[in-house]
C-alpha positions as CSV (number, residue, x, y, z in Angstrom):
1,X,100.9,133.4,75.8
2,X,98.2,131.5,74.1
3,X,100.6,128.2,74.3
4,X,100.0,128.0,70.3
5,X,102.4,129.1,67.9
6,X,101.1,131.2,65.3
7,X,100.0,129.6,62.0
8,X,102.7,131.5,60.3
9,X,106.0,130.7,61.8
10,X,108.2,127.5,61.1
11,X,107.9,124.7,63.9
12,X,111.6,125.3,65.0
13,X,110.6,128.9,65.4
14,X,107.8,128.2,67.7
15,X,109.7,126.0,69.6
16,X,112.0,128.8,70.2
17,X,109.1,131.4,70.8
18,X,107.5,129.2,73.2
19,X,110.5,128.4,75.5
20,X,111.6,132.2,75.3
21,X,108.1,133.0,76.8
22,X,108.6,130.6,79.9
23,X,109.7,131.7,83.2
24,X,112.9,130.5,84.9
25,X,110.7,128.0,86.9
26,X,108.7,126.7,84.0
27,X,111.9,126.4,82.0
28,X,113.9,124.7,84.5
29,X,111.1,122.1,84.9
30,X,110.9,121.8,81.4
31,X,114.4,121.1,81.2
32,X,114.3,118.6,84.0
33,X,111.8,116.7,82.4
34,X,113.8,116.6,79.0
35,X,117.1,115.5,80.9
36,X,115.0,112.9,82.6
37,X,113.4,111.4,79.5
38,X,116.7,111.6,77.8
39,X,118.2,109.4,80.5
40,X,115.5,106.9,80.4
41,X,115.8,106.7,76.6
42,X,119.5,106.2,76.8
43,X,119.1,103.6,79.4
44,X,116.8,101.7,77.2
45,X,119.1,102.3,73.9
46,X,122.3,101.2,76.3
47,X,120.7,97.8,77.7
48,X,118.2,97.0,75.4
49,X,114.8,95.7,76.6
50,X,115.2,93.6,79.5
51,X,112.4,91.1,78.4
52,X,109.8,90.5,75.6
53,X,105.9,89.9,76.6
54,X,105.9,88.6,80.0
55,X,109.4,89.3,80.7
56,X,111.2,86.7,78.7
57,X,114.5,87.5,77.0
58,X,114.5,88.5,73.7
59,X,117.1,86.1,72.0
60,X,117.4,83.1,69.8
61,X,114.2,81.9,70.7
62,X,112.0,85.0,71.0
63,X,108.8,85.1,69.3
64,X,107.7,87.5,66.7
65,X,105.8,89.3,69.2
66,X,108.9,89.6,71.4
67,X,110.5,91.3,68.8
68,X,107.9,93.6,67.7
69,X,107.6,95.3,71.1
70,X,111.4,95.5,71.3
71,X,111.4,97.5,67.9
72,X,108.4,99.6,68.9
73,X,110.4,100.4,72.4
74,X,113.6,101.0,70.8
75,X,111.9,103.5,68.0
76,X,110.0,105.0,70.9
77,X,113.1,105.8,72.8
78,X,114.9,107.2,69.8
79,X,112.1,109.6,69.2
80,X,112.3,110.6,73.0
81,X,115.9,110.8,73.1
82,X,115.8,113.1,70.1
83,X,112.8,115.1,71.5
84,X,114.2,115.8,74.7
85,X,117.5,116.6,73.5
86,X,115.5,119.5,71.3
87,X,113.7,120.4,74.3
88,X,116.4,120.6,76.5
89,X,118.7,122.8,74.0
90,X,115.7,125.3,73.6
91,X,114.8,125.3,76.9
92,X,118.0,125.7,78.7
93,X,117.9,126.8,82.2
94,X,120.1,129.3,84.2
95,X,123.6,127.8,84.7
96,X,123.5,126.9,88.1
97,X,120.5,124.7,87.6
98,X,121.9,122.8,84.8
99,X,125.0,122.5,86.9
100,X,123.0,121.2,89.9
101,X,121.1,118.7,87.5
102,X,124.2,117.0,86.3
103,X,125.7,116.8,89.9
104,X,122.5,115.6,91.2
105,X,121.9,112.9,88.6
106,X,125.7,111.6,89.2
107,X,125.5,111.3,92.9
108,X,122.1,109.9,92.5
109,X,123.1,107.1,90.1
110,X,125.9,106.2,92.3
111,X,123.9,105.9,95.4
112,X,121.3,104.0,93.4
113,X,123.7,101.6,92.3
114,X,125.3,101.2,95.9
115,X,121.8,100.3,97.0
116,X,121.0,97.8,94.2
117,X,124.5,96.4,94.7
118,X,123.5,95.9,98.6
119,X,120.0,94.3,97.7
120,X,121.4,92.1,94.9
121,X,124.4,90.8,97.3
122,X,121.7,90.6,100.0
123,X,119.5,88.0,97.8
124,X,122.6,86.2,96.5
125,X,123.8,85.6,100.4
126,X,120.2,84.4,101.1
127,X,120.0,81.9,98.2
128,X,123.5,80.6,98.8
129,X,122.9,79.8,102.6
130,X,119.4,77.8,101.3
131,X,121.8,76.1,99.4
132,X,124.2,75.3,101.5
133,X,123.4,71.8,103.1
134,X,125.7,70.7,106.0
135,X,126.2,67.3,104.7
136,X,127.1,68.5,100.9
137,X,130.6,68.5,99.8
138,X,129.9,72.0,98.5
139,X,128.8,73.2,101.9
140,X,132.3,74.6,102.7
141,X,132.3,76.7,99.5
142,X,128.7,78.1,99.7
143,X,129.3,79.5,103.1
144,X,132.5,81.1,101.9
145,X,130.3,82.6,99.1
146,X,127.7,83.7,101.9
147,X,130.3,85.4,103.7
148,X,131.6,87.2,100.8
149,X,128.4,88.5,100.1
150,X,127.6,89.6,103.5
151,X,131.1,91.3,103.4
152,X,130.4,92.8,99.8
153,X,126.8,94.2,101.2
154,X,128.4,96.5,103.8
155,X,127.0,100.1,103.3
156,X,131.0,101.6,103.1
157,X,131.7,98.7,100.5
158,X,129.0,99.4,98.5
159,X,129.1,103.0,98.3
160,X,133.0,102.6,97.7
161,X,132.6,100.9,94.7
162,X,129.1,100.3,93.4
163,X,130.0,99.4,90.1
164,X,132.2,96.6,91.2
165,X,132.5,93.6,88.7
166,X,132.1,89.8,90.2
167,X,135.5,88.9,89.4
168,X,136.8,91.8,91.7
169,X,134.8,91.3,94.3
170,X,135.6,87.6,94.5
171,X,139.1,88.7,94.4
172,X,139.0,91.0,97.4
173,X,137.0,88.5,99.3
174,X,139.9,85.8,98.5
175,X,142.4,88.3,99.8
176,X,140.3,88.7,102.9
177,X,139.2,85.3,103.8
178,X,141.7,82.9,101.7
179,X,140.9,81.1,98.6
180,X,137.6,79.7,98.2
181,X,137.1,76.1,99.4
182,X,136.6,73.4,96.4
183,X,134.9,70.2,96.9
184,X,137.0,67.1,97.5
185,X,136.3,65.5,94.2
186,X,137.3,68.9,92.7
187,X,140.9,69.2,94.4
188,X,142.3,65.7,92.5
189,X,141.4,66.9,88.8
């Protein structure tokens, strides 16, 4: 295999010829790279850019440079998605590799989401604890929030439902601890 297609064949034919000359290990590796690139591109297309230059969110106040960076990133993600689909189709590995990849990706997404929920819950708990001043009328509610985040960051809860919404987590904590205390001033209104 020279690595280069012959000059008299079509580009699609060249991709198929190169893929057919790969060993099973090379084909599986190429397929994994293509699937990984596709997932990265899809995540960008799904959530968009989390921030423009300097991490600023791109919104109404976004600068022209922010919009340009976002547009280039979006265009790149579309090209990577299209290219990785082509490579994944032409270099399709043995069925067991494809099945193991799909299963592994699903398990990894679940575990990473659970880990992220645990990290975010710890961060939220720490912020609430720092904000809870004992003399404040809000302290009782903040302590309730800290207990809720402590409960939510338990590994078994994170693994059970790593995609839990804030509303559902608050509702489950209300069932476990009772309703969240409200400040004295809010009870009369």
